[in-house]
Residue, then its C-alpha position, 0 to 999 in steps of 0.5 A: m495630225g490635228i484638224a485645221i481651224q476653219l476661217r470665218s465664213d463672213y469673209t471671202a478671198d476677194d474681201l481679203r484681197a480688197s482689204a490687203r489692197d487698201s491696207d497701209d501696213s505691209v505686215q497686215t497685207r502679207r498676213l491677209l494674202s496668206l489667208v487668201e491662199i487658204y480661202d482659195g482652197g490652198a493648203r496651209g503649207r502653201a499659205g505659209r510659203v506665201g507669208g514666209v512663215g511656218l504652220q504654227t504661225i499660220r495657225d496663230w494668224v487664223l486665230r487672230f483673224n477669227a477673233g478680230g477680222p482683218d484688224g486682228l492681223v495688225d501688230k499692236k504696241p506691246p504694253g511695256a513695263v509697269s511704271r514704278l511710280n503710282d499716282d500717289h507718288r506722282q502727286a508727291l513728286a509734283a508737290a516736292v517740285e512745287r515747294g522746292p528743296l529745303p537746304a537744311v532738310d534735303g541737302v540741296v539748294r535746287w532740284r536735279l534729276s538725281d536729287l529727285a531720284q534720291w528723294a523718291w528712294e528716301e520717301f517711298g523706297v522706290s528706285v528710279s533712274r534720272q530718265t524715269i524722273s525726267r519722263e514723269l516730270h515731263g508727263l506732269g507738265y514740267a519743263k527743264l528751266s535753268a536760271r541765266p548765269r550771273h557772275h558773282a562779282q557783277e555790279p547791277e549799276a554797271i549793266p546799263a553801260f554795257k548794253k547795246t542800244s539803238p540810236p534814238r532815230w534812224r538817219r536817212s540814207a544819203p541820196l544815190s548818185r549816178 
């Protein structure tokens, strides 16, 4: 059996109880109360039962607490996968969106997300999904805009005849009768 790792001496059980009481994070509170059991002289197995975990997890919590205090027991957001597009790729993507597609070169008359994903593959050899392109464009400050649809046979001279217009001035209502 190994030797138990000692807890920090600059905290007491009462300090951890106060931190647990003030915490809005239920996971941190459970971890703090498990460590309170150790500060009160209880066995590590008892602390594991208080927290609903095993001895190895209690050891991990002690190490995190010793390294970062009560804030070390808060779960941090995992970093996630590394982005496939670097800053140079993003700048080139923004430049391509700004200049627009060249139908003779790019084969499209307007950029769609799938077209931009294909463009990224042809330019950089980077395979990205439409969702990734959408997220990157949103991060660059772009929003999805689409033109208002127009019928191909629409006559510009006929548009004013179909517009709804208000009368030049409103008429007064008739006086109320009893």
